[in-house]
N, C-alpha and C positions, 0 to 999 in steps of 0.2 A: 567709080562713077556713081556709088550709092546704090547699085543694083545687087540684090542677094543672087549669088550664083550657086550656092550650095549651103545646106544646113544639116545638122545631124545631132544625135544625142550620145554622150559618152557612156562607156560601161560603168559598172560599179566602182571600178578603180579610177575612173576619170580619163581613161584612154579613149581616143577617137581617131576616126579615119574619115577623111573628106576627100572626094575627088571632084574636081570641077576645072573646066576649060576657062582659062583666063587669057584673053588676047594679048594684053600687054605684059603678062608674066608679073603683074603686081596686084595684090589684093590686100585687104585687111581681114583679119579673123578676130571674132568677138567670142568671148566665153562668158556665160552667165549661169547662176544657179540661185535658187531661191535663198534669200538671207545673206547673199554675198554681192559685193559691187562688181558690176560688169567690167571686164578688162578687154582691151583691144590690142592687137599686135599688127604691125605692117608686115606683110610676106613679100618676099621676092625670091628670085631664082636660088639665091645662096642659102636661104633658111626655109624652104618650103617642105622639107622631108620630116624633121623632128621638131616639133613645136611643144613648148611647155608654156601653159597659161596658169599662172598663180592667181587664184581668187582670194580677195580679202573679205572677210566677214564684215557685214554691216550691223551686226548685233552688239550691242553695248552690254556690259555686265549687269546682270540683275541684281537688285537690292534684296536685302533679307526680307522674307515674307512674300516675295513675288513667286507666282506660279509660272514655271517655264513654259507650259502649254500655252498660256496666254501671251507671255513675253516673246515666244517664238512664233506665235500665230499658228499653232498646231491644233489639230483635233485631239481630244482626250483619248487616251487608250481605253477601250472598253473590254469587258469580259463576257462571255457567255453565261447564261443562266446556270447558277450552281457550280461554276467551273473557276479555276484559278491559273490556268495555263495562259501563256502569252500567245495571243492570236496573230495570224499572219499580217493582218492590217495594222496591228500595234507596233510591229517591228520597224516600220517606216518612221513612225513617230519617235520611238525610242532611238533611232539613228540620229535624228536631229538632236535629242537630249545628249547623246554621246558626244556629238560634234561640239555641242556647246561646252560640255565638261572638259573636253580636251583643249578647247580654246581659252578656257578659264580654269586652269589646273588648281587653283586655290578654292574654288567654289565647292561648297558642300550642300547637298540636298536631302530632304526628307521625302520618301515616297509614301503618300497618303492614299490608302485604298478604301473603297467603299462598295456596299451591296445596295441592292434594291430591297423593298420591305417585305418581300414574299417568303419569309421564314421568321422564326422567333428570333428575338434580339440576341440571345446568347449564341445561336448558330451563325447568325450573320457577323457577329464580332469575330468569331474564329474564321469564317469564310474570308472576310476582308483582310485579316492578318495573313492567310495563305496567299492572297492576291498581292498584297504589299511585298511579301517575302519573294514571291515568283518574279516580280518586277525588279526588286533588289537583285536577286541572283542573276538575272538576265544582264543587268548593268555590269555586275562583277565580272561575269563570264566574258564580257566584251572589253575588260581591261580597266575598269574603273575601281580605284583602291577602295577597300571597305572603310577607311577612315574618313572618306568623303561622302559616305552614304549612311542613312538610318531609314527605318520603315515603321510604319504603324497602321494598323486597321482601325477603322472607325465605324464598322458595321453600317447600319442605316441611320446613324446619328446626323448625317449631314446631307440629306437628300437635296437634289437640284431642282425639284419640282414638288407638286402636290401629292405625289404617289406614296402616301403613308400607309399604315396598317388599315385605315377606315376608308380608303378611297380606292375605287376600282379603276385601274388604268390599263392601257393598252401595252402590249410587249415593247413596242418602241419607246413608250414613255419610261417604262421600268428600265430599259437598256440605258438611258441617260444617267442613271444612279450607279451602275456597275462600272466603275472607272478607277484609275489611279491618277494621282496629281504629283507634280514634282515642284515642291516648295523649297526655295532657296533659304537655307538656314544660316549661311555665312558666306 
């Protein structure tokens, strides 16, 4: 009758458990996820225990040169000052990149990492290379074949704002430059 009688969120594997009282023993169940088409199934007494809802991605394949963070509407992954480890908040973004790469098994990407300007250029180039390699290693550890990935550090050569060597900026502004990008190369 159009009334929501229960809702919930699945676990990390997509499993869910909903309990709701339905007078007529009939209901529809909808599944949705960001970047996927919503799916709806009719429930009745015979199929109300084990339900599988298959969601179809609504993300089209990216073209060479596109940044997956923009294509997938994701926040960039950021790094802490003078660090190259993958932060907890970055893992959610990387999960979406992994999903994309699984959906498009011929896609190849280059991880491009950057630093802010608060060290000399040589040091920042090496730091950005470590960040790119850490991002690359994370994707490989999660099952992406090395033949589909490459990486490169750009140091502070591609800042996203005015925070260069000659400009005083806040920590938040510098943070915007300490990032990895995922550029489709094929």
